[in-house]
mmCIF file as Biopython writes it, N, C-alpha, C and O atoms, coordinates in Angstrom:
data_model
#
loop_
_atom_site.group_PDB
_atom_site.id
_atom_site.type_symbol
_atom_site.label_atom_id
_atom_site.label_alt_id
_atom_site.label_comp_id
_atom_site.label_asym_id
_atom_site.label_entity_id
_atom_site.label_seq_id
_atom_site.pdbx_PDB_ins_code
_atom_site.Cartn_x
_atom_site.Cartn_y
_atom_site.Cartn_z
_atom_site.occupancy
_atom_site.B_iso_or_equiv
_atom_site.auth_seq_id
_atom_site.auth_asym_id
_atom_site.pdbx_PDB_model_num
ATOM 1   N N  . MET A ? 1  ? -7.473 -45.443 38.491 1.0 0.0 1  A 1 
ATOM 2   C CA . MET A ? 1  ? -8.242 -44.675 39.472 1.0 0.0 1  A 1 
ATOM 3   C C  . MET A ? 1  ? -7.282 -43.741 40.254 1.0 0.0 1  A 1 
ATOM 4   O O  . MET A ? 1  ? -7.590 -42.567 40.462 1.0 0.0 1  A 1 
ATOM 5   N N  . GLU A ? 2  ? -6.155 -44.261 40.669 1.0 0.0 2  A 1 
ATOM 6   C CA . GLU A ? 2  ? -5.191 -43.434 41.406 1.0 0.0 2  A 1 
ATOM 7   C C  . GLU A ? 2  ? -4.668 -42.302 40.540 1.0 0.0 2  A 1 
ATOM 8   O O  . GLU A ? 2  ? -4.550 -41.166 40.997 1.0 0.0 2  A 1 
ATOM 9   N N  . LEU A ? 3  ? -4.363 -42.607 39.317 1.0 0.0 3  A 1 
ATOM 10  C CA . LEU A ? 3  ? -3.834 -41.585 38.405 1.0 0.0 3  A 1 
ATOM 11  C C  . LEU A ? 3  ? -4.811 -40.422 38.236 1.0 0.0 3  A 1 
ATOM 12  O O  . LEU A ? 3  ? -4.419 -39.255 38.224 1.0 0.0 3  A 1 
ATOM 13  N N  . ARG A ? 4  ? -6.105 -40.774 38.105 1.0 0.0 4  A 1 
ATOM 14  C CA . ARG A ? 4  ? -7.124 -39.756 37.917 1.0 0.0 4  A 1 
ATOM 15  C C  . ARG A ? 4  ? -7.234 -38.867 39.153 1.0 0.0 4  A 1 
ATOM 16  O O  . ARG A ? 4  ? -7.408 -37.656 39.015 1.0 0.0 4  A 1 
ATOM 17  N N  . THR A ? 5  ? -7.137 -39.431 40.355 1.0 0.0 5  A 1 
ATOM 18  C CA . THR A ? 5  ? -7.222 -38.647 41.604 1.0 0.0 5  A 1 
ATOM 19  C C  . THR A ? 5  ? -5.995 -37.742 41.685 1.0 0.0 5  A 1 
ATOM 20  O O  . THR A ? 5  ? -6.120 -36.567 42.031 1.0 0.0 5  A 1 
ATOM 21  N N  . GLU A ? 6  ? -4.809 -38.271 41.370 1.0 0.0 6  A 1 
ATOM 22  C CA . GLU A ? 6  ? -3.573 -37.488 41.407 1.0 0.0 6  A 1 
ATOM 23  C C  . GLU A ? 6  ? -3.676 -36.314 40.457 1.0 0.0 6  A 1 
ATOM 24  O O  . GLU A ? 6  ? -3.277 -35.201 40.798 1.0 0.0 6  A 1 
ATOM 25  N N  . ASP A ? 7  ? -4.207 -36.548 39.269 1.0 0.0 7  A 1 
ATOM 26  C CA . ASP A ? 7  ? -4.332 -35.515 38.261 1.0 0.0 7  A 1 
ATOM 27  C C  . ASP A ? 7  ? -5.241 -34.369 38.746 1.0 0.0 7  A 1 
ATOM 28  O O  . ASP A ? 7  ? -4.934 -33.190 38.565 1.0 0.0 7  A 1 
ATOM 29  N N  . SER A ? 8  ? -6.358 -34.754 39.361 1.0 0.0 8  A 1 
ATOM 30  C CA . SER A ? 8  ? -7.289 -33.718 39.851 1.0 0.0 8  A 1 
ATOM 31  C C  . SER A ? 8  ? -6.684 -32.924 41.006 1.0 0.0 8  A 1 
ATOM 32  O O  . SER A ? 8  ? -6.909 -31.721 41.141 1.0 0.0 8  A 1 
ATOM 33  N N  . VAL A ? 9  ? -5.906 -33.630 41.840 1.0 0.0 9  A 1 
ATOM 34  C CA . VAL A ? 9  ? -5.211 -32.937 42.949 1.0 0.0 9  A 1 
ATOM 35  C C  . VAL A ? 9  ? -4.192 -31.973 42.413 1.0 0.0 9  A 1 
ATOM 36  O O  . VAL A ? 9  ? -4.109 -30.835 42.876 1.0 0.0 9  A 1 
ATOM 37  N N  . ALA A ? 10 ? -3.399 -32.412 41.425 1.0 0.0 10 A 1 
ATOM 38  C CA . ALA A ? 10 ? -2.401 -31.535 40.803 1.0 0.0 10 A 1 
ATOM 39  C C  . ALA A ? 10 ? -3.073 -30.337 40.129 1.0 0.0 10 A 1 
ATOM 40  O O  . ALA A ? 10 ? -2.557 -29.222 40.202 1.0 0.0 10 A 1 
ATOM 41  N N  . ARG A ? 11 ? -4.200 -30.551 39.484 1.0 0.0 11 A 1 
ATOM 42  C CA . ARG A ? 11 ? -4.901 -29.475 38.818 1.0 0.0 11 A 1 
ATOM 43  C C  . ARG A ? 11 ? -5.475 -28.510 39.852 1.0 0.0 11 A 1 
ATOM 44  O O  . ARG A ? 11 ? -5.588 -27.312 39.595 1.0 0.0 11 A 1 
ATOM 45  N N  . HIS A ? 12 ? -5.832 -29.032 41.011 1.0 0.0 12 A 1 
ATOM 46  C CA . HIS A ? 12 ? -6.376 -28.170 42.083 1.0 0.0 12 A 1 
ATOM 47  C C  . HIS A ? 12 ? -5.305 -27.265 42.641 1.0 0.0 12 A 1 
ATOM 48  O O  . HIS A ? 12 ? -5.577 -26.101 42.933 1.0 0.0 12 A 1 
ATOM 49  N N  . TYR A ? 13 ? -4.096 -27.765 42.798 1.0 0.0 13 A 1 
ATOM 50  C CA . TYR A ? 13 ? -3.028 -26.965 43.426 1.0 0.0 13 A 1 
ATOM 51  C C  . TYR A ? 13 ? -2.193 -26.135 42.461 1.0 0.0 13 A 1 
ATOM 52  O O  . TYR A ? 13 ? -1.415 -25.285 42.894 1.0 0.0 13 A 1 
ATOM 53  N N  . ALA A ? 14 ? -2.344 -26.370 41.152 1.0 0.0 14 A 1 
ATOM 54  C CA . ALA A ? 14 ? -1.523 -25.665 40.173 1.0 0.0 14 A 1 
ATOM 55  C C  . ALA A ? 14 ? -1.724 -24.144 40.243 1.0 0.0 14 A 1 
ATOM 56  O O  . ALA A ? 14 ? -0.718 -23.434 40.268 1.0 0.0 14 A 1 
ATOM 57  N N  . PRO A ? 15 ? -2.944 -23.591 40.277 1.0 0.0 15 A 1 
ATOM 58  C CA . PRO A ? 15 ? -3.104 -22.128 40.290 1.0 0.0 15 A 1 
ATOM 59  C C  . PRO A ? 15 ? -2.436 -21.497 41.485 1.0 0.0 15 A 1 
ATOM 60  O O  . PRO A ? 15 ? -1.793 -20.457 41.342 1.0 0.0 15 A 1 
ATOM 61  N N  . ALA A ? 16 ? -2.565 -22.090 42.672 1.0 0.0 16 A 1 
ATOM 62  C CA . ALA A ? 16 ? -1.962 -21.512 43.880 1.0 0.0 16 A 1 
ATOM 63  C C  . ALA A ? 16 ? -0.428 -21.522 43.729 1.0 0.0 16 A 1 
ATOM 64  O O  . ALA A ? 16 ? 0.244  -20.567 44.118 1.0 0.0 16 A 1 
ATOM 65  N N  . ASP A ? 17 ? 0.102  -22.589 43.173 1.0 0.0 17 A 1 
ATOM 66  C CA . ASP A ? 17 ? 1.558  -22.704 43.003 1.0 0.0 17 A 1 
ATOM 67  C C  . ASP A ? 17 ? 2.044  -21.639 42.011 1.0 0.0 17 A 1 
ATOM 68  O O  . ASP A ? 17 ? 3.084  -21.015 42.220 1.0 0.0 17 A 1 
ATOM 69  N N  . LEU A ? 18 ? 1.299  -21.447 40.958 1.0 0.0 18 A 1 
ATOM 70  C CA . LEU A ? 18 ? 1.639  -20.446 39.934 1.0 0.0 18 A 1 
ATOM 71  C C  . LEU A ? 18 ? 1.600  -19.063 40.558 1.0 0.0 18 A 1 
ATOM 72  O O  . LEU A ? 18 ? 2.483  -18.243 40.305 1.0 0.0 18 A 1 
ATOM 73  N N  . LEU A ? 19 ? 0.587  -18.794 41.370 1.0 0.0 19 A 1 
ATOM 74  C CA . LEU A ? 19 ? 0.458  -17.485 42.034 1.0 0.0 19 A 1 
ATOM 75  C C  . LEU A ? 19 ? 1.647  -17.245 42.966 1.0 0.0 19 A 1 
ATOM 76  O O  . LEU A ? 19 ? 2.200  -16.145 43.003 1.0 0.0 19 A 1 
ATOM 77  N N  . GLN A ? 20 ? 2.032  -18.260 43.703 1.0 0.0 20 A 1 
ATOM 78  C CA . GLN A ? 20 ? 3.145  -18.133 44.625 1.0 0.0 20 A 1 
ATOM 79  C C  . GLN A ? 20 ? 4.430  -17.841 43.838 1.0 0.0 20 A 1 
ATOM 80  O O  . GLN A ? 20 ? 5.248  -17.018 44.248 1.0 0.0 20 A 1 
ATOM 81  N N  . GLY A ? 21 ? 4.590  -18.527 42.704 1.0 0.0 21 A 1 
ATOM 82  C CA . GLY A ? 21 ? 5.759  -18.304 41.865 1.0 0.0 21 A 1 
ATOM 83  C C  . GLY A ? 21 ? 5.800  -16.868 41.347 1.0 0.0 21 A 1 
ATOM 84  O O  . GLY A ? 21 ? 6.859  -16.242 41.325 1.0 0.0 21 A 1 
ATOM 85  N N  . ILE A ? 22 ? 4.655  -16.352 40.934 1.0 0.0 22 A 1 
ATOM 86  C CA . ILE A ? 22 ? 4.582  -14.982 40.454 1.0 0.0 22 A 1 
ATOM 87  C C  . ILE A ? 22 ? 4.901  -13.997 41.553 1.0 0.0 22 A 1 
ATOM 88  O O  . ILE A ? 22 ? 5.584  -13.003 41.307 1.0 0.0 22 A 1 
ATOM 89  N N  . LEU A ? 23 ? 4.417  -14.250 42.776 1.0 0.0 23 A 1 
ATOM 90  C CA . LEU A ? 23 ? 4.698  -13.376 43.914 1.0 0.0 23 A 1 
ATOM 91  C C  . LEU A ? 23 ? 6.193  -13.358 44.225 1.0 0.0 23 A 1 
ATOM 92  O O  . LEU A ? 23 ? 6.772  -12.302 44.482 1.0 0.0 23 A 1 
ATOM 93  N N  . VAL A ? 24 ? 6.818  -14.556 44.199 1.0 0.0 24 A 1 
ATOM 94  C CA . VAL A ? 24 ? 8.245  -14.643 44.509 1.0 0.0 24 A 1 
ATOM 95  C C  . VAL A ? 24 ? 9.067  -13.890 43.451 1.0 0.0 24 A 1 
ATOM 96  O O  . VAL A ? 24 ? 10.007 -13.168 43.785 1.0 0.0 24 A 1 
ATOM 97  N N  . ILE A ? 25 ? 8.706  -14.064 42.190 1.0 0.0 25 A 1 
ATOM 98  C CA . ILE A ? 25 ? 9.432  -13.372 41.117 1.0 0.0 25 A 1 
ATOM 99  C C  . ILE A ? 25 ? 9.242  -11.866 41.183 1.0 0.0 25 A 1 
ATOM 100 O O  . ILE A ? 25 ? 10.194 -11.113 40.980 1.0 0.0 25 A 1 
ATOM 101 N N  . SER A ? 26 ? 8.019  -11.415 41.466 1.0 0.0 26 A 1 
ATOM 102 C CA . SER A ? 26 ? 7.766  -9.989  41.539 1.0 0.0 26 A 1 
ATOM 103 C C  . SER A ? 26 ? 8.459  -9.338  42.735 1.0 0.0 26 A 1 
ATOM 104 O O  . SER A ? 26 ? 8.964  -8.219  42.643 1.0 0.0 26 A 1 
ATOM 105 N N  . SER A ? 27 ? 8.477  -10.062 43.868 1.0 0.0 27 A 1 
ATOM 106 C CA . SER A ? 27 ? 9.163  -9.532  45.053 1.0 0.0 27 A 1 
ATOM 107 C C  . SER A ? 27 ? 10.682 -9.489  44.801 1.0 0.0 27 A 1 
ATOM 108 O O  . SER A ? 27 ? 11.364 -8.568  45.249 1.0 0.0 27 A 1 
ATOM 109 N N  . PHE A ? 28 ? 11.202 -10.498 44.078 1.0 0.0 28 A 1 
ATOM 110 C CA . PHE A ? 28 ? 12.629 -10.494 43.747 1.0 0.0 28 A 1 
ATOM 111 C C  . PHE A ? 28 ? 12.957 -9.302  42.861 1.0 0.0 28 A 1 
ATOM 112 O O  . PHE A ? 28 ? 13.970 -8.631  43.058 1.0 0.0 28 A 1 
ATOM 113 N N  . GLY A ? 29 ? 12.086 -9.043  41.875 1.0 0.0 29 A 1 
ATOM 114 C CA . GLY A ? 29 ? 12.290 -7.891  40.958 1.0 0.0 29 A 1 
ATOM 115 C C  . GLY A ? 29 ? 12.230 -6.589  41.759 1.0 0.0 29 A 1 
ATOM 116 O O  . GLY A ? 29 ? 13.021 -5.677  41.519 1.0 0.0 29 A 1 
ATOM 117 N N  . PHE A ? 30 ? 11.302 -6.501  42.703 1.0 0.0 30 A 1 
ATOM 118 C CA . PHE A ? 30 ? 11.167 -5.307  43.537 1.0 0.0 30 A 1 
ATOM 119 C C  . PHE A ? 30 ? 12.449 -5.034  44.327 1.0 0.0 30 A 1 
ATOM 120 O O  . PHE A ? 30 ? 12.932 -3.902  44.373 1.0 0.0 30 A 1 
ATOM 121 N N  . TRP A ? 31 ? 12.989 -6.081  44.945 1.0 0.0 31 A 1 
ATOM 122 C CA . TRP A ? 31 ? 14.212 -5.906  45.725 1.0 0.0 31 A 1 
ATOM 123 C C  . TRP A ? 31 ? 15.413 -5.609  44.842 1.0 0.0 31 A 1 
ATOM 124 O O  . TRP A ? 31 ? 16.304 -4.862  45.245 1.0 0.0 31 A 1 
ATOM 125 N N  . ALA A ? 32 ? 15.453 -6.189  43.624 1.0 0.0 32 A 1 
ATOM 126 C CA . ALA A ? 32 ? 16.547 -5.887  42.713 1.0 0.0 32 A 1 
ATOM 127 C C  . ALA A ? 32 ? 16.514 -4.417  42.328 1.0 0.0 32 A 1 
ATOM 128 O O  . ALA A ? 32 ? 17.555 -3.764  42.261 1.0 0.0 32 A 1 
ATOM 129 N N  . VAL A ? 33 ? 15.311 -3.893  42.072 1.0 0.0 33 A 1 
ATOM 130 C CA . VAL A ? 33 ? 15.176 -2.466  41.699 1.0 0.0 33 A 1 
ATOM 131 C C  . VAL A ? 33 ? 15.558 -1.606  42.893 1.0 0.0 33 A 1 
ATOM 132 O O  . VAL A ? 33 ? 16.291 -0.630  42.733 1.0 0.0 33 A 1 
ATOM 133 N N  . MET A ? 34 ? 15.079 -1.944  44.089 1.0 0.0 34 A 1 
ATOM 134 C CA . MET A ? 34 ? 15.395 -1.144  45.271 1.0 0.0 34 A 1 
ATOM 135 C C  . MET A ? 34 ? 16.891 -1.109  45.536 1.0 0.0 34 A 1 
ATOM 136 O O  . MET A ? 34 ? 17.448 -0.044  45.806 1.0 0.0 34 A 1 
ATOM 137 N N  . LEU A ? 35 ? 17.545 -2.256  45.462 1.0 0.0 35 A 1 
ATOM 138 C CA . LEU A ? 35 ? 18.987 -2.310  45.725 1.0 0.0 35 A 1 
ATOM 139 C C  . LEU A ? 35 ? 19.761 -1.606  44.624 1.0 0.0 35 A 1 
ATOM 140 O O  . LEU A ? 35 ? 20.841 -1.065  44.861 1.0 0.0 35 A 1 
ATOM 141 N N  . GLY A ? 36 ? 19.195 -1.615  43.397 1.0 0.0 36 A 1 
ATOM 142 C CA . GLY A ? 36 ? 19.855 -0.923  42.294 1.0 0.0 36 A 1 
ATOM 143 C C  . GLY A ? 36 ? 19.740 0.590   42.444 1.0 0.0 36 A 1 
ATOM 144 O O  . GLY A ? 36 ? 20.669 1.316   42.091 1.0 0.0 36 A 1 
ATOM 145 N N  . LEU A ? 37 ? 18.616 1.076   42.961 1.0 0.0 37 A 1 
ATOM 146 C CA . LEU A ? 37 ? 18.391 2.523   43.109 1.0 0.0 37 A 1 
ATOM 147 C C  . LEU A ? 37 ? 19.034 3.086   44.364 1.0 0.0 37 A 1 
ATOM 148 O O  . LEU A ? 37 ? 19.348 4.275   44.410 1.0 0.0 37 A 1 
ATOM 149 N N  . MET A ? 38 ? 19.233 2.277   45.365 1.0 0.0 38 A 1 
ATOM 150 C CA . MET A ? 38 ? 19.736 2.771   46.648 1.0 0.0 38 A 1 
ATOM 151 C C  . MET A ? 38 ? 21.048 3.542   46.534 1.0 0.0 38 A 1 
ATOM 152 O O  . MET A ? 38 ? 21.136 4.644   47.075 1.0 0.0 38 A 1 
ATOM 153 N N  . PRO A ? 39 ? 22.069 3.021   45.860 1.0 0.0 39 A 1 
ATOM 154 C CA . PRO A ? 39 ? 23.313 3.787   45.733 1.0 0.0 39 A 1 
ATOM 155 C C  . PRO A ? 39 ? 23.090 5.116   45.033 1.0 0.0 39 A 1 
ATOM 156 O O  . PRO A ? 39 ? 23.704 6.112   45.415 1.0 0.0 39 A 1 
ATOM 157 N N  . VAL A ? 40 ? 22.239 5.163   44.027 1.0 0.0 40 A 1 
ATOM 158 C CA . VAL A ? 40 ? 21.963 6.401   43.306 1.0 0.0 40 A 1 
ATOM 159 C C  . VAL A ? 40 ? 21.339 7.439   44.232 1.0 0.0 40 A 1 
ATOM 160 O O  . VAL A ? 40 ? 21.731 8.606   44.235 1.0 0.0 40 A 1 
ATOM 161 N N  . LEU A ? 41 ? 20.360 6.991   45.017 1.0 0.0 41 A 1 
ATOM 162 C CA . LEU A ? 41 ? 19.700 7.909   45.970 1.0 0.0 41 A 1 
ATOM 163 C C  . LEU A ? 41 ? 20.678 8.419   47.023 1.0 0.0 41 A 1 
ATOM 164 O O  . LEU A ? 41 ? 20.679 9.605   47.353 1.0 0.0 41 A 1 
ATOM 165 N N  . LEU A ? 42 ? 21.508 7.525   47.548 1.0 0.0 42 A 1 
ATOM 166 C CA . LEU A ? 42 ? 22.520 7.929   48.533 1.0 0.0 42 A 1 
ATOM 167 C C  . LEU A ? 42 ? 23.503 8.910   47.932 1.0 0.0 42 A 1 
ATOM 168 O O  . LEU A ? 42 ? 23.889 9.880   48.584 1.0 0.0 42 A 1 
ATOM 169 N N  . PHE A ? 43 ? 23.912 8.672   46.702 1.0 0.0 43 A 1 
ATOM 170 C CA . PHE A ? 43 ? 24.847 9.557   46.025 1.0 0.0 43 A 1 
ATOM 171 C C  . PHE A ? 43 ? 24.252 10.968  45.828 1.0 0.0 43 A 1 
ATOM 172 O O  . PHE A ? 43 ? 24.922 11.981  46.028 1.0 0.0 43 A 1 
ATOM 173 N N  . ARG A ? 44 ? 22.975 10.988  45.431 1.0 0.0 44 A 1 
ATOM 174 C CA . ARG A ? 44 ? 22.285 12.292  45.250 1.0 0.0 44 A 1 
ATOM 175 C C  . ARG A ? 44 ? 22.165 13.043  46.557 1.0 0.0 44 A 1 
ATOM 176 O O  . ARG A ? 44 ? 22.353 14.259  46.596 1.0 0.0 44 A 1 
ATOM 177 N N  . LEU A ? 45 ? 21.849 12.323  47.643 1.0 0.0 45 A 1 
ATOM 178 C CA . LEU A ? 45 ? 21.758 12.952  48.969 1.0 0.0 45 A 1 
ATOM 179 C C  . LEU A ? 45 ? 23.142 13.512  49.386 1.0 0.0 45 A 1 
ATOM 180 O O  . LEU A ? 45 ? 23.247 14.586  49.978 1.0 0.0 45 A 1 
ATOM 181 N N  . TRP A ? 46 ? 24.186 12.743  49.053 1.0 0.0 46 A 1 
ATOM 182 C CA . TRP A ? 46 ? 25.536 13.161  49.419 1.0 0.0 46 A 1 
ATOM 183 C C  . TRP A ? 46 ? 25.950 14.412  48.641 1.0 0.0 46 A 1 
ATOM 184 O O  . TRP A ? 46 ? 26.651 15.277  49.166 1.0 0.0 46 A 1 
ATOM 185 N N  . LEU A ? 47 ? 25.504 14.498  47.372 1.0 0.0 47 A 1 
ATOM 186 C CA . LEU A ? 47 ? 25.830 15.658  46.547 1.0 0.0 47 A 1 
ATOM 187 C C  . LEU A ? 47 ? 25.049 16.903  47.014 1.0 0.0 47 A 1 
ATOM 188 O O  . LEU A ? 47 ? 25.558 18.021  46.930 1.0 0.0 47 A 1 
ATOM 189 N N  . ALA A ? 48 ? 23.847 16.712  47.493 1.0 0.0 48 A 1 
ATOM 190 C CA . ALA A ? 48 ? 22.960 17.814  47.839 1.0 0.0 48 A 1 
ATOM 191 C C  . ALA A ? 48 ? 23.493 18.652  49.002 1.0 0.0 48 A 1 
ATOM 192 O O  . ALA A ? 48 ? 22.852 19.621  49.409 1.0 0.0 48 A 1 
#
């Protein structure tokens, strides 16, 4: 009985956990791109 309840609880929270993981990964990728582009943009401004 306990195992069944635990399984349903885990199944209930799995989608939210997955969504949070996707958000964390996408935000990390966003910051990696921003930090990667920042020196290039500053260099172009300095050249201009």
